All heavy atoms as a GROMACS GRO file, in nm:
protein
  623
    1ALA      N    1   2.367  -0.487  -1.409
    1ALA     CA    2   2.500  -0.429  -1.405
    1ALA      C    3   2.504  -0.293  -1.474
    1ALA      O    4   2.571  -0.203  -1.426
    1ALA     CB    5   2.599  -0.523  -1.470
    2ALA      N    6   2.432  -0.278  -1.584
    2ALA     CA    7   2.432  -0.151  -1.656
    2ALA      C    8   2.373  -0.040  -1.572
    2ALA      O    9   2.424   0.073  -1.571
    2ALA     CB   10   2.356  -0.165  -1.787
    3ALA      N   11   2.266  -0.069  -1.499
    3ALA     CA   12   2.203   0.033  -1.415
    3ALA      C   13   2.296   0.075  -1.302
    3ALA      O   14   2.298   0.192  -1.263
    3ALA     CB   15   2.071  -0.018  -1.360
    4THR      N   16   2.374  -0.020  -1.251
    4THR     CA   17   2.468   0.012  -1.144
    4THR      C   18   2.577   0.105  -1.196
    4THR      O   19   2.610   0.205  -1.130
    4THR     CB   20   2.531  -0.117  -1.088
    4THR    OG1   21   2.425  -0.201  -1.040
    4THR    CG2   22   2.626  -0.088  -0.976
    5PHE      N   23   2.632   0.076  -1.312
    5PHE     CA   24   2.734   0.164  -1.369
    5PHE      C   25   2.676   0.300  -1.406
    5PHE      O   26   2.743   0.402  -1.392
    5PHE     CB   27   2.800   0.098  -1.490
    5PHE     CG   28   2.893  -0.013  -1.452
    5PHE    CD1   29   2.866  -0.143  -1.488
    5PHE    CD2   30   3.007   0.012  -1.377
    5PHE    CE1   31   2.950  -0.247  -1.452
    5PHE    CE2   32   3.092  -0.090  -1.340
    5PHE     CZ   33   3.064  -0.220  -1.377
    6ALA      N   34   2.552   0.302  -1.450
    6ALA     CA   35   2.487   0.430  -1.480
    6ALA      C   36   2.472   0.513  -1.353
    6ALA      O   37   2.492   0.635  -1.355
    6ALA     CB   38   2.352   0.406  -1.545
    7SER      N   39   2.437   0.448  -1.243
    7SER     CA   40   2.425   0.519  -1.115
    7SER      C   41   2.558   0.578  -1.072
    7SER      O   42   2.563   0.691  -1.021
    7SER     CB   43   2.374   0.425  -1.006
    7SER     OG   44   2.240   0.394  -1.027
    8ILE      N   45   2.665   0.503  -1.093
    8ILE     CA   46   2.798   0.553  -1.056
    8ILE      C   47   2.835   0.673  -1.142
    8ILE      O   48   2.889   0.772  -1.093
    8ILE     CB   49   2.903   0.440  -1.070
    8ILE    CG1   50   2.877   0.333  -0.964
    8ILE    CG2   51   3.045   0.495  -1.058
    8ILE    CD1   52   2.956   0.205  -0.984
    9ALA      N   53   2.802   0.667  -1.271
    9ALA     CA   54   2.837   0.776  -1.362
    9ALA      C   55   2.755   0.901  -1.334
    9ALA      O   56   2.806   1.013  -1.342
    9ALA     CB   57   2.817   0.731  -1.506
   10ILE      N   58   2.628   0.885  -1.300
   10ILE     CA   59   2.540   0.999  -1.284
   10ILE      C   60   2.542   1.058  -1.142
   10ILE      O   61   2.498   1.171  -1.120
   10ILE     CB   62   2.396   0.960  -1.325
   10ILE    CG1   63   2.316   1.081  -1.374
   10ILE    CG2   64   2.322   0.896  -1.211
   10ILE    CD1   65   2.356   1.128  -1.507
   11HIS      N   66   2.597   0.985  -1.047
   11HIS     CA   67   2.596   1.028  -0.907
   11HIS      C   68   2.654   1.168  -0.885
   11HIS      O   69   2.590   1.249  -0.816
   11HIS     CB   70   2.666   0.925  -0.818
   11HIS     CG   71   2.652   0.956  -0.673
   11HIS    ND1   72   2.536   0.932  -0.604
   11HIS    CD2   73   2.738   1.013  -0.585
   11HIS    CE1   74   2.552   0.973  -0.479
   11HIS    NE2   75   2.673   1.022  -0.466
   12PRO      N   76   2.772   1.200  -0.938
   12PRO     CA   77   2.824   1.336  -0.915
   12PRO      C   78   2.732   1.445  -0.970
   12PRO      O   79   2.718   1.552  -0.909
   12PRO     CB   80   2.959   1.337  -0.988
   12PRO     CG   81   2.998   1.194  -0.997
   12PRO     CD   82   2.869   1.118  -1.009
   13ILE      N   83   2.667   1.418  -1.081
   13ILE     CA   84   2.576   1.516  -1.140
   13ILE      C   85   2.455   1.536  -1.049
   13ILE      O   86   2.414   1.649  -1.022
   13ILE     CB   87   2.532   1.469  -1.281
   13ILE    CG1   88   2.654   1.464  -1.374
   13ILE    CG2   89   2.422   1.558  -1.338
   13ILE    CD1   90   2.631   1.391  -1.503
   14ASP      N   91   2.400   1.427  -1.000
   14ASP     CA   92   2.285   1.436  -0.911
   14ASP      C   93   2.322   1.504  -0.780
   14ASP      O   94   2.245   1.584  -0.727
   14ASP     CB   95   2.230   1.296  -0.886
   14ASP     CG   96   2.092   1.298  -0.823
   14ASP    OD1   97   2.009   1.382  -0.866
   14ASP    OD2   98   2.067   1.216  -0.733
   15LEU      N   99   2.439   1.473  -0.728
   15LEU     CA  100   2.487   1.534  -0.604
   15LEU      C  101   2.500   1.686  -0.620
   15LEU      O  102   2.456   1.762  -0.534
   15LEU     CB  103   2.621   1.473  -0.564
   15LEU     CG  104   2.682   1.519  -0.432
   15LEU    CD1  105   2.593   1.479  -0.315
   15LEU    CD2  106   2.820   1.458  -0.415
   16ALA      N  107   2.558   1.730  -0.730
   16ALA     CA  108   2.572   1.874  -0.756
   16ALA      C  109   2.435   1.940  -0.771
   16ALA      O  110   2.412   2.050  -0.720
   16ALA     CB  111   2.656   1.897  -0.881
   17LYS      N  112   2.341   1.872  -0.838
   17LYS     CA  113   2.206   1.925  -0.855
   17LYS      C  114   2.139   1.949  -0.719
   17LYS      O  115   2.082   2.054  -0.694
   17LYS     CB  116   2.122   1.831  -0.938
   17LYS     CG  117   1.976   1.875  -0.953
   17LYS     CD  118   1.886   1.762  -0.995
   17LYS     CE  119   1.877   1.663  -0.883
   17LYS     NZ  120   1.765   1.579  -0.872
   18VAL      N  121   2.149   1.851  -0.630
   18VAL     CA  122   2.088   1.863  -0.498
   18VAL      C  123   2.154   1.976  -0.420
   18VAL      O  124   2.085   2.056  -0.354
   18VAL     CB  125   2.096   1.729  -0.422
   18VAL    CG1  126   2.056   1.746  -0.276
   18VAL    CG2  127   2.009   1.626  -0.489
   19ARG      N  128   2.285   1.988  -0.428
   19ARG     CA  129   2.353   2.097  -0.356
   19ARG      C  130   2.314   2.233  -0.411
   19ARG      O  131   2.302   2.329  -0.335
   19ARG     CB  132   2.505   2.076  -0.362
   19ARG     CG  133   2.547   1.962  -0.273
   19ARG     CD  134   2.695   1.960  -0.252
   19ARG     NE  135   2.730   1.850  -0.165
   19ARG     CZ  136   2.827   1.856  -0.077
   19ARG    NH1  137   2.900   1.964  -0.066
   19ARG    NH2  138   2.853   1.752  -0.001
   20MET      N  139   2.294   2.242  -0.541
   20MET     CA  140   2.249   2.368  -0.600
   20MET      C  141   2.109   2.403  -0.550
   20MET      O  142   2.080   2.518  -0.518
   20MET     CB  143   2.251   2.359  -0.753
   20MET     CG  144   2.391   2.355  -0.811
   20MET     SD  145   2.392   2.319  -0.987
   20MET     CE  146   2.336   2.474  -1.053
   21GLN      N  147   2.022   2.303  -0.542
   21GLN     CA  148   1.886   2.326  -0.493
   21GLN      C  149   1.887   2.370  -0.347
   21GLN      O  150   1.817   2.464  -0.308
   21GLN     CB  151   1.802   2.199  -0.508
   21GLN     CG  152   1.769   2.165  -0.651
   21GLN     CD  153   1.706   2.028  -0.665
   21GLN    OE1  154   1.725   1.940  -0.581
   21GLN    NE2  155   1.632   2.009  -0.773
   22LEU      N  156   1.968   2.302  -0.265
   22LEU     CA  157   1.977   2.339  -0.124
   22LEU      C  158   2.034   2.478  -0.106
   22LEU      O  159   1.987   2.555  -0.022
   22LEU     CB  160   2.062   2.236  -0.048
   22LEU     CG  161   1.997   2.101  -0.024
   22LEU    CD1  162   2.098   2.003   0.036
   22LEU    CD2  163   1.876   2.115   0.065
   23TYR      N  164   2.135   2.512  -0.183
   23TYR     CA  165   2.196   2.644  -0.174
   23TYR      C  166   2.090   2.751  -0.204
   23TYR      O  167   2.081   2.852  -0.134
   23TYR     CB  168   2.314   2.658  -0.270
   23TYR     CG  169   2.386   2.789  -0.253
   23TYR    CD1  170   2.493   2.799  -0.165
   23TYR    CD2  171   2.348   2.902  -0.323
   23TYR    CE1  172   2.559   2.919  -0.147
   23TYR    CE2  173   2.413   3.023  -0.306
   23TYR     CZ  174   2.519   3.031  -0.217
   23TYR     OH  175   2.583   3.151  -0.198
   24GLY      N  176   2.011   2.728  -0.308
   24GLY     CA  177   1.907   2.824  -0.343
   24GLY      C  178   1.803   2.841  -0.234
   24GLY      O  179   1.755   2.951  -0.210
   25GLN      N  180   1.768   2.731  -0.165
   25GLN     CA  181   1.670   2.738  -0.057
   25GLN      C  182   1.727   2.803   0.068
   25GLN      O  183   1.657   2.876   0.137
   25GLN     CB  184   1.619   2.599  -0.024
   25GLN     CG  185   1.530   2.539  -0.130
   25GLN     CD  186   1.486   2.398  -0.096
   25GLN    OE1  187   1.530   2.339   0.003
   25GLN    NE2  188   1.398   2.343  -0.178
   26LEU      N  189   1.852   2.776   0.097
   26LEU     CA  190   1.914   2.829   0.219
   26LEU      C  191   1.964   2.972   0.203
   26LEU      O  192   1.987   3.040   0.303
   26LEU     CB  193   2.029   2.738   0.263
   26LEU     CG  194   1.989   2.595   0.302
   26LEU    CD1  195   2.113   2.510   0.329
   26LEU    CD2  196   1.898   2.596   0.423
   27ASN      N  197   1.982   3.017   0.080
   27ASN     CA  198   2.035   3.151   0.053
   27ASN      C  199   1.946   3.223  -0.049
   27ASN      O  200   1.991   3.253  -0.160
   27ASN     CB  201   2.178   3.142   0.000
   27ASN     CG  202   2.269   3.072   0.097
   27ASN    OD1  203   2.300   3.122   0.203
   27ASN    ND2  204   2.311   2.951   0.062
   28PRO      N  205   1.821   3.251  -0.011
   28PRO     CA  206   1.731   3.314  -0.108
   28PRO      C  207   1.783   3.451  -0.152
   28PRO      O  208   1.833   3.527  -0.070
   28PRO     CB  209   1.598   3.325  -0.033
   28PRO     CG  210   1.630   3.306   0.110
   28PRO     CD  211   1.759   3.232   0.118
   29GLY      N  212   1.772   3.477  -0.281
   29GLY     CA  213   1.817   3.606  -0.334
   29GLY      C  214   1.961   3.607  -0.380
   29GLY      O  215   2.001   3.694  -0.456
   30LYS      N  216   2.042   3.511  -0.332
   30LYS     CA  217   2.181   3.504  -0.375
   30LYS      C  218   2.190   3.418  -0.500
   30LYS      O  219   2.114   3.321  -0.514
   30LYS     CB  220   2.270   3.442  -0.266
   30LYS     CG  221   2.290   3.531  -0.146
   30LYS     CD  222   2.390   3.466  -0.051
   30LYS     CE  223   2.413   3.554   0.069
   30LYS     NZ  224   2.509   3.493   0.162
   31PRO      N  225   2.283   3.451  -0.589
   31PRO     CA  226   2.297   3.366  -0.708
   31PRO      C  227   2.350   3.227  -0.671
   31PRO      O  228   2.439   3.214  -0.588
   31PRO     CB  229   2.398   3.441  -0.796
   31PRO     CG  230   2.465   3.538  -0.705
   31PRO     CD  231   2.373   3.564  -0.590
   32VAL      N  232   2.293   3.127  -0.734
   32VAL     CA  233   2.333   2.988  -0.707
   32VAL      C  234   2.462   2.960  -0.784
   32VAL      O  235   2.471   2.990  -0.903
   32VAL     CB  236   2.222   2.891  -0.751
   32VAL    CG1  237   2.264   2.747  -0.732
   32VAL    CG2  238   2.094   2.919  -0.674
   33PRO      N  239   2.562   2.902  -0.716
   33PRO     CA  240   2.686   2.867  -0.787
   33PRO      C  241   2.658   2.769  -0.900
   33PRO      O  242   2.565   2.690  -0.893
   33PRO     CB  243   2.773   2.801  -0.679
   33PRO     CG  244   2.711   2.836  -0.549
   33PRO     CD  245   2.568   2.866  -0.575
   34SER      N  246   2.742   2.772  -1.001
   34SER     CA  247   2.724   2.684  -1.116
   34SER      C  248   2.757   2.539  -1.078
   34SER      O  249   2.821   2.512  -0.976
   34SER     CB  250   2.815   2.728  -1.231
   34SER     OG  251   2.950   2.697  -1.202
   35PHE      N  252   2.715   2.452  -1.166
   35PHE     CA  253   2.742   2.309  -1.152
   35PHE      C  254   2.892   2.283  -1.138
   35PHE      O  255   2.936   2.211  -1.048
   35PHE     CB  256   2.684   2.238  -1.274
   35PHE     CG  257   2.720   2.093  -1.286
   35PHE    CD1  258   2.652   1.998  -1.212
   35PHE    CD2  259   2.820   2.051  -1.370
   35PHE    CE1  260   2.684   1.865  -1.222
   35PHE    CE2  261   2.853   1.919  -1.382
   35PHE     CZ  262   2.784   1.825  -1.306
   36VAL      N  263   2.970   2.345  -1.226
   36VAL     CA  264   3.116   2.325  -1.225
   36VAL      C  265   3.176   2.380  -1.095
   36VAL      O  266   3.265   2.318  -1.036
   36VAL     CB  267   3.181   2.392  -1.348
   36VAL    CG1  268   3.331   2.386  -1.341
   36VAL    CG2  269   3.130   2.326  -1.476
   37THR      N  270   3.128   2.494  -1.050
   37THR     CA  271   3.178   2.554  -0.925
   37THR      C  272   3.150   2.462  -0.807
   37THR      O  273   3.238   2.441  -0.722
   37THR     CB  274   3.113   2.691  -0.901
   37THR    OG1  275   3.141   2.775  -1.012
   37THR    CG2  276   3.164   2.755  -0.774
   38ILE      N  277   3.031   2.408  -0.801
   38ILE     CA  278   2.995   2.318  -0.691
   38ILE      C  279   3.089   2.198  -0.689
   38ILE      O  280   3.148   2.165  -0.585
   38ILE     CB  281   2.849   2.268  -0.705
   38ILE    CG1  282   2.751   2.383  -0.692
   38ILE    CG2  283   2.818   2.156  -0.608
   38ILE    CD1  284   2.708   2.420  -0.554
   39LEU      N  285   3.105   2.130  -0.803
   39LEU     CA  286   3.190   2.011  -0.807
   39LEU      C  287   3.337   2.044  -0.781
   39LEU      O  288   3.406   1.972  -0.708
   39LEU     CB  289   3.176   1.939  -0.942
   39LEU     CG  290   3.046   1.863  -0.963
   39LEU    CD1  291   3.045   1.797  -1.100
   39LEU    CD2  292   3.023   1.760  -0.854
   40SER      N  293   3.386   2.154  -0.838
   40SER     CA  294   3.528   2.188  -0.818
   40SER      C  295   3.554   2.225  -0.672
   40SER      O  296   3.660   2.189  -0.618
   40SER     CB  297   3.572   2.299  -0.912
   40SER     OG  298   3.502   2.417  -0.886
   41ASN      N  299   3.461   2.293  -0.607
   41ASN     CA  300   3.478   2.323  -0.464
   41ASN      C  301   3.478   2.197  -0.379
   41ASN      O  302   3.554   2.186  -0.283
   41ASN     CB  303   3.370   2.419  -0.415
   41ASN     CG  304   3.395   2.562  -0.458
   41ASN    OD1  305   3.507   2.599  -0.493
   41ASN    ND2  306   3.291   2.643  -0.457
   42MET      N  307   3.393   2.103  -0.414
   42MET     CA  308   3.392   1.977  -0.340
   42MET      C  309   3.526   1.905  -0.353
   42MET      O  310   3.581   1.857  -0.254
   42MET     CB  311   3.279   1.887  -0.390
   42MET     CG  312   3.141   1.932  -0.350
   42MET     SD  313   3.012   1.827  -0.418
   42MET     CE  314   3.044   1.675  -0.330
   43VAL      N  315   3.577   1.897  -0.475
   43VAL     CA  316   3.704   1.829  -0.498
   43VAL      C  317   3.818   1.903  -0.428
   43VAL      O  318   3.904   1.842  -0.366
   43VAL     CB  319   3.731   1.813  -0.649
   43VAL    CG1  320   3.872   1.765  -0.675
   43VAL    CG2  321   3.630   1.719  -0.712
   44LYS      N  322   3.816   2.036  -0.437
   44LYS     CA  323   3.923   2.117  -0.377
   44LYS      C  324   3.925   2.104  -0.225
   44LYS      O  325   4.031   2.090  -0.164
   44LYS     CB  326   3.904   2.264  -0.415
   44LYS     CG  327   4.019   2.353  -0.374
   44LYS     CD  328   3.998   2.500  -0.400
   44LYS     CE  329   3.910   2.534  -0.516
   44LYS     NZ  330   3.885   2.677  -0.535
   45HIS      N  331   3.808   2.108  -0.162
   45HIS     CA  332   3.802   2.109  -0.015
   45HIS      C  333   3.797   1.971   0.048
   45HIS      O  334   3.849   1.952   0.159
   45HIS     CB  335   3.681   2.190   0.032
   45HIS     CG  336   3.689   2.335  -0.004
   45HIS    ND1  337   3.780   2.422   0.053
   45HIS    CD2  338   3.619   2.407  -0.094
   45HIS    CE1  339   3.765   2.542   0.000
   45HIS    NE2  340   3.668   2.536  -0.090
   46ASP      N  341   3.737   1.874  -0.020
   46ASP     CA  342   3.717   1.743   0.042
   46ASP      C  343   3.782   1.628  -0.034
   46ASP      O  344   3.769   1.513   0.007
   46ASP     CB  345   3.568   1.714   0.056
   46ASP     CG  346   3.498   1.818   0.143
   46ASP    OD1  347   3.557   1.862   0.242
   46ASP    OD2  348   3.382   1.854   0.109
   47GLY      N  349   3.846   1.656  -0.147
   47GLY     CA  350   3.910   1.550  -0.224
   47GLY      C  351   3.821   1.497  -0.334
   47GLY      O  352   3.699   1.517  -0.334
   48PHE      N  353   3.882   1.429  -0.429
   48PHE     CA  354   3.811   1.380  -0.547
   48PHE      C  355   3.694   1.289  -0.512
   48PHE      O  356   3.586   1.297  -0.569
   48PHE     CB  357   3.907   1.306  -0.641
   48PHE     CG  358   3.837   1.244  -0.758
   48PHE    CD1  359   3.794   1.321  -0.864
   48PHE    CD2  360   3.811   1.108  -0.760
   48PHE    CE1  361   3.728   1.264  -0.972
   48PHE    CE2  362   3.744   1.049  -0.867
   48PHE     CZ  363   3.703   1.129  -0.973
   49PHE      N  364   3.714   1.200  -0.416
   49PHE     CA  365   3.612   1.101  -0.386
   49PHE      C  366   3.491   1.160  -0.314
   49PHE      O  367   3.391   1.091  -0.294
   49PHE     CB  368   3.671   0.983  -0.310
   49PHE     CG  369   3.764   0.902  -0.396
   49PHE    CD1  370   3.900   0.910  -0.379
   49PHE    CD2  371   3.714   0.822  -0.497
   49PHE    CE1  372   3.986   0.837  -0.460
   49PHE    CE2  373   3.798   0.748  -0.579
   49PHE     CZ  374   3.935   0.757  -0.561
   50SER      N  375   3.498   1.288  -0.275
   50SER     CA  376   3.382   1.351  -0.212
   50SER      C  377   3.264   1.358  -0.307
   50SER      O  378   3.149   1.363  -0.263
   50SER     CB  379   3.418   1.490  -0.160
   50SER     OG  380   3.444   1.579  -0.268
   51ILE      N  381   3.290   1.359  -0.437
   51ILE     CA  382   3.179   1.364  -0.533
   51ILE      C  383   3.109   1.229  -0.544
   51ILE      O  384   3.008   1.218  -0.612
   51ILE     CB  385   3.224   1.414  -0.673
   51ILE    CG1  386   3.325   1.320  -0.737
   51ILE    CG2  387   3.277   1.555  -0.665
   51ILE    CD1  388   3.363   1.356  -0.879
   52TYR      N  389   3.161   1.129  -0.475
   52TYR     CA  390   3.097   0.998  -0.473
   52TYR      C  391   3.043   0.961  -0.335
   52TYR      O  392   3.009   0.846  -0.311
   52TYR     CB  393   3.195   0.891  -0.522
   52TYR     CG  394   3.213   0.897  -0.671
   52TYR    CD1  395   3.324   0.957  -0.727
   52TYR    CD2  396   3.116   0.847  -0.756
   52TYR    CE1  397   3.338   0.967  -0.865
   52TYR    CE2  398   3.129   0.856  -0.893
   52TYR     CZ  399   3.241   0.915  -0.946
   52TYR     OH  400   3.253   0.925  -1.081
   53LYS      N  401   3.031   1.061  -0.245
   53LYS     CA  402   2.969   1.033  -0.116
   53LYS      C  403   2.824   0.992  -0.140
   53LYS      O  404   2.751   1.058  -0.212
   53LYS     CB  405   2.972   1.157  -0.027
   53LYS     CG  406   3.106   1.186   0.033
   53LYS     CD  407   3.101   1.306   0.125
   53LYS     CE  408   3.238   1.333   0.181
   53LYS     NZ  409   3.242   1.455   0.260
   54GLY      N  410   2.785   0.882  -0.080
   54GLY     CA  411   2.648   0.833  -0.095
   54GLY      C  412   2.628   0.741  -0.212
   54GLY      O  413   2.517   0.692  -0.232
   55VAL      N  414   2.732   0.716  -0.290
   55VAL     CA  415   2.715   0.629  -0.407
   55VAL      C  416   2.682   0.486  -0.365
   55VAL      O  417   2.615   0.414  -0.438
   55VAL     CB  418   2.837   0.634  -0.501
   55VAL    CG1  419   2.954   0.555  -0.446
   55VAL    CG2  420   2.801   0.586  -0.640
   56ASP      N  421   2.724   0.447  -0.245
   56ASP     CA  422   2.693   0.311  -0.199
   56ASP      C  423   2.542   0.291  -0.186
   56ASP      O  424   2.490   0.185  -0.219
   56ASP     CB  425   2.765   0.279  -0.068
   56ASP     CG  426   2.747   0.384   0.039
   56ASP    OD1  427   2.703   0.496   0.008
   56ASP    OD2  428   2.778   0.355   0.156
   57ALA      N  429   2.470   0.393  -0.142
   57ALA     CA  430   2.324   0.383  -0.134
   57ALA      C  431   2.263   0.373  -0.273
   57ALA      O  432   2.167   0.297  -0.294
   57ALA     CB  433   2.267   0.503  -0.059
   58ALA      N  434   2.316   0.448  -0.368
   58ALA     CA  435   2.265   0.444  -0.505
   58ALA      C  436   2.289   0.306  -0.568
   58ALA      O  437   2.202   0.252  -0.637
   58ALA     CB  438   2.332   0.552  -0.590
   59ILE      N  439   2.404   0.248  -0.540
   59ILE     CA  440   2.434   0.114  -0.592
   59ILE      C  441   2.343   0.011  -0.527
   59ILE      O  442   2.289  -0.076  -0.594
   59ILE     CB  443   2.583   0.079  -0.570
   59ILE    CG1  444   2.670   0.168  -0.659
   59ILE    CG2  445   2.609  -0.068  -0.597
   59ILE    CD1  446   2.818   0.158  -0.628
   60GLY      N  447   2.326   0.022  -0.396
   60GLY     CA  448   2.237  -0.070  -0.325
   60GLY      C  449   2.095  -0.064  -0.377
   60GLY      O  450   2.029  -0.166  -0.396
   61ARG      N  451   2.048   0.057  -0.403
   61ARG     CA  452   1.913   0.074  -0.458
   61ARG      C  453   1.902   0.006  -0.594
   61ARG      O  454   1.805  -0.065  -0.621
   61ARG     CB  455   1.879   0.223  -0.469
   61ARG     CG  456   1.741   0.249  -0.524
   61ARG     CD  457   1.710   0.396  -0.537
   61ARG     NE  458   1.798   0.458  -0.634
   61ARG     CZ  459   1.879   0.561  -0.609
   61ARG    NH1  460   1.882   0.615  -0.490
   61ARG    NH2  461   1.955   0.611  -0.704
   62GLN      N  462   2.001   0.025  -0.679
   62GLN     CA  463   1.996  -0.037  -0.811
   62GLN      C  464   2.002  -0.189  -0.803
   62GLN      O  465   1.935  -0.257  -0.881
   62GLN     CB  466   2.110   0.015  -0.900
   62GLN     CG  467   2.088   0.154  -0.950
   62GLN     CD  468   1.958   0.168  -1.028
   62GLN    OE1  469   1.912   0.078  -1.095
   62GLN    NE2  470   1.897   0.285  -1.018
   63LEU      N  471   2.080  -0.241  -0.710
   63LEU     CA  472   2.087  -0.387  -0.695
   63LEU      C  473   1.952  -0.443  -0.651
   63LEU      O  474   1.907  -0.546  -0.702
   63LEU     CB  475   2.196  -0.425  -0.597
   63LEU     CG  476   2.340  -0.396  -0.643
   63LEU    CD1  477   2.439  -0.425  -0.531
   63LEU    CD2  478   2.374  -0.477  -0.766
   64VAL      N  479   1.887  -0.376  -0.556
   64VAL     CA  480   1.756  -0.422  -0.510
   64VAL      C  481   1.653  -0.407  -0.621
   64VAL      O  482   1.577  -0.501  -0.649
   64VAL     CB  483   1.712  -0.344  -0.384
   64VAL    CG1  484   1.567  -0.372  -0.349
   64VAL    CG2  485   1.803  -0.379  -0.267
   65TYR      N  486   1.648  -0.292  -0.686
   65TYR     CA  487   1.550  -0.270  -0.793
   65TYR      C  488   1.572  -0.366  -0.909
   65TYR      O  489   1.478  -0.421  -0.963
   65TYR     CB  490   1.558  -0.127  -0.845
   65TYR     CG  491   1.502  -0.022  -0.753
   65TYR    CD1  492   1.515   0.112  -0.784
   65TYR    CD2  493   1.434  -0.054  -0.636
   65TYR    CE1  494   1.464   0.210  -0.701
   65TYR    CE2  495   1.384   0.043  -0.553
   65TYR     CZ  496   1.398   0.175  -0.586
   65TYR     OH  497   1.348   0.271  -0.504
   66GLY      N  498   1.698  -0.385  -0.946
   66GLY     CA  499   1.727  -0.474  -1.058
   66GLY      C  500   1.688  -0.617  -1.028
   66GLY      O  501   1.627  -0.685  -1.112
   67THR      N  502   1.719  -0.663  -0.908
   67THR     CA  503   1.684  -0.799  -0.869
   67THR      C  504   1.532  -0.817  -0.863
   67THR      O  505   1.478  -0.915  -0.913
   67THR     CB  506   1.746  -0.833  -0.731
   67THR    OG1  507   1.886  -0.814  -0.739
   67THR    CG2  508   1.716  -0.975  -0.690
   68ALA      N  509   1.465  -0.719  -0.804
   68ALA     CA  510   1.318  -0.726  -0.796
   68ALA      C  511   1.256  -0.723  -0.934
   68ALA      O  512   1.161  -0.798  -0.963
   68ALA     CB  513   1.265  -0.610  -0.711
   69ARG      N  514   1.308  -0.638  -1.020
   69ARG     CA  515   1.253  -0.627  -1.156
   69ARG      C  516   1.267  -0.759  -1.231
   69ARG      O  517   1.173  -0.806  -1.296
   69ARG     CB  518   1.325  -0.514  -1.230
   69ARG     CG  519   1.249  -0.456  -1.342
   69ARG     CD  520   1.310  -0.329  -1.397
   69ARG     NE  521   1.455  -0.321  -1.395
   69ARG     CZ  522   1.523  -0.229  -1.329
   69ARG    NH1  523   1.463  -0.137  -1.259
   69ARG    NH2  524   1.654  -0.228  -1.334
   70ILE      N  525   1.383  -0.821  -1.222
   70ILE     CA  526   1.405  -0.948  -1.291
   70ILE      C  527   1.316  -1.057  -1.230
   70ILE      O  528   1.251  -1.134  -1.302
   70ILE     CB  529   1.554  -0.988  -1.284
   70ILE    CG1  530   1.636  -0.893  -1.370
   70ILE    CG2  531   1.573  -1.133  -1.330
   70ILE    CD1  532   1.786  -0.904  -1.348
   71GLY      N  533   1.311  -1.064  -1.097
   71GLY     CA  534   1.229  -1.164  -1.031
   71GLY      C  535   1.081  -1.146  -1.059
   71GLY      O  536   1.009  -1.244  -1.085
   72LEU      N  537   1.033  -1.023  -1.055
   72LEU     CA  538   0.891  -0.998  -1.081
   72LEU      C  539   0.856  -1.022  -1.227
   72LEU      O  540   0.747  -1.070  -1.258
   72LEU     CB  541   0.854  -0.856  -1.039
   72LEU     CG  542   0.856  -0.831  -0.888
   72LEU    CD1  543   0.833  -0.684  -0.859
   72LEU    CD2  544   0.753  -0.917  -0.817
   73HIS      N  545   0.948  -0.991  -1.315
   73HIS     CA  546   0.922  -1.015  -1.457
   73HIS      C  547   0.897  -1.163  -1.482
   73HIS      O  548   0.804  -1.201  -1.553
   73HIS     CB  549   1.040  -0.966  -1.543
   73HIS     CG  550   1.020  -0.993  -1.688
   73HIS    ND1  551   1.066  -1.108  -1.747
   73HIS    CD2  552   0.958  -0.922  -1.784
   73HIS    CE1  553   1.034  -1.106  -1.875
   73HIS    NE2  554   0.968  -0.993  -1.901
   74ARG      N  555   0.979  -1.245  -1.423
   74ARG     CA  556   0.965  -1.391  -1.440
   74ARG      C  557   0.830  -1.437  -1.385
   74ARG      O  558   0.757  -1.511  -1.448
   74ARG     CB  559   1.080  -1.463  -1.370
   74ARG     CG  560   1.066  -1.614  -1.362
   74ARG     CD  561   1.060  -1.681  -1.496
   74ARG     NE  562   1.193  -1.695  -1.548
   74ARG     CZ  563   1.220  -1.725  -1.672
   74ARG    NH1  564   1.122  -1.747  -1.756
   74ARG    NH2  565   1.342  -1.737  -1.712
   75LYS      N  566   0.794  -1.389  -1.264
   75LYS     CA  567   0.669  -1.430  -1.203
   75LYS      C  568   0.549  -1.387  -1.287
   75LYS      O  569   0.457  -1.467  -1.312
   75LYS     CB  570   0.658  -1.366  -1.064
   75LYS     CG  571   0.657  -1.466  -0.953
   75LYS     CD  572   0.632  -1.393  -0.823
   75LYS     CE  573   0.651  -1.465  -0.702
   75LYS     NZ  574   0.645  -1.594  -0.673
   76PHE      N  575   0.547  -1.263  -1.332
   76PHE     CA  576   0.434  -1.214  -1.408
   76PHE      C  577   0.429  -1.274  -1.549
   76PHE      O  578   0.322  -1.305  -1.598
   76PHE     CB  579   0.437  -1.062  -1.417
   76PHE     CG  580   0.393  -0.995  -1.290
   76PHE    CD1  581   0.480  -0.915  -1.220
   76PHE    CD2  582   0.265  -1.013  -1.242
   76PHE    CE1  583   0.442  -0.854  -1.102
   76PHE    CE2  584   0.225  -0.952  -1.124
   76PHE     CZ  585   0.313  -0.873  -1.054
   77SER      N  586   0.543  -1.293  -1.612
   77SER     CA  587   0.541  -1.351  -1.746
   77SER      C  588   0.498  -1.496  -1.744
   77SER      O  589   0.430  -1.543  -1.836
   77SER     CB  590   0.679  -1.336  -1.814
   77SER     OG  591   0.776  -1.410  -1.745
   78ASP      N  592   0.533  -1.569  -1.637
   78ASP     CA  593   0.488  -1.708  -1.625
   78ASP      C  594   0.337  -1.716  -1.609
   78ASP      O  595   0.272  -1.805  -1.661
   78ASP     CB  596   0.556  -1.777  -1.506
   78ASP     CG  597   0.701  -1.809  -1.533
   78ASP    OD1  598   0.744  -1.800  -1.651
   78ASP    OD2  599   0.774  -1.842  -1.437
   79LYS      N  600   0.278  -1.620  -1.536
   79LYS     CA  601   0.134  -1.621  -1.513
   79LYS      C  602   0.057  -1.576  -1.638
   79LYS      O  603  -0.056  -1.618  -1.660
   79LYS     CB  604   0.098  -1.532  -1.397
   79LYS     CG  605   0.142  -1.591  -1.264
   79LYS     CD  606   0.089  -1.511  -1.148
   79LYS     CE  607   0.149  -1.565  -1.022
   79LYS     NZ  608   0.059  -1.638  -0.940
   80LEU      N  609   0.119  -1.492  -1.719
   80LEU     CA  610   0.052  -1.442  -1.839
   80LEU      C  611   0.055  -1.542  -1.954
   80LEU      O  612  -0.030  -1.536  -2.043
   80LEU     CB  613   0.116  -1.311  -1.884
   80LEU     CG  614   0.092  -1.192  -1.791
   80LEU    CD1  615   0.173  -1.072  -1.838
   80LEU    CD2  616  -0.056  -1.157  -1.787
   81VAL      N  617   0.151  -1.630  -1.952
   81VAL     CA  618   0.165  -1.724  -2.064
   81VAL      C  619   0.092  -1.853  -2.039
   81VAL      O  620   0.045  -1.899  -1.952
   81VAL     CB  621   0.314  -1.756  -2.092
   81VAL    CG1  622   0.329  -1.862  -2.196
   81VAL    CG2  623   0.384  -1.630  -2.130
   0.00000   0.00000   0.00000
């Protein structure tokens, strides 16, 4: 559960980072907009929840990884003991 909430909290930051990277690649030589500019433009043009586009994939990934980690831990710890 903690990893899922962490993914939700960090998602807008990661989204802005990727957009900054893409902007730099698509517009070489132009200054890259700041983190705050990227997020504020997203909210202004597409609404607040636009900063959470794709969060469902991040949550799904954490659920799969968390379940696998717990299940594998049990299997490996049983074999080691």
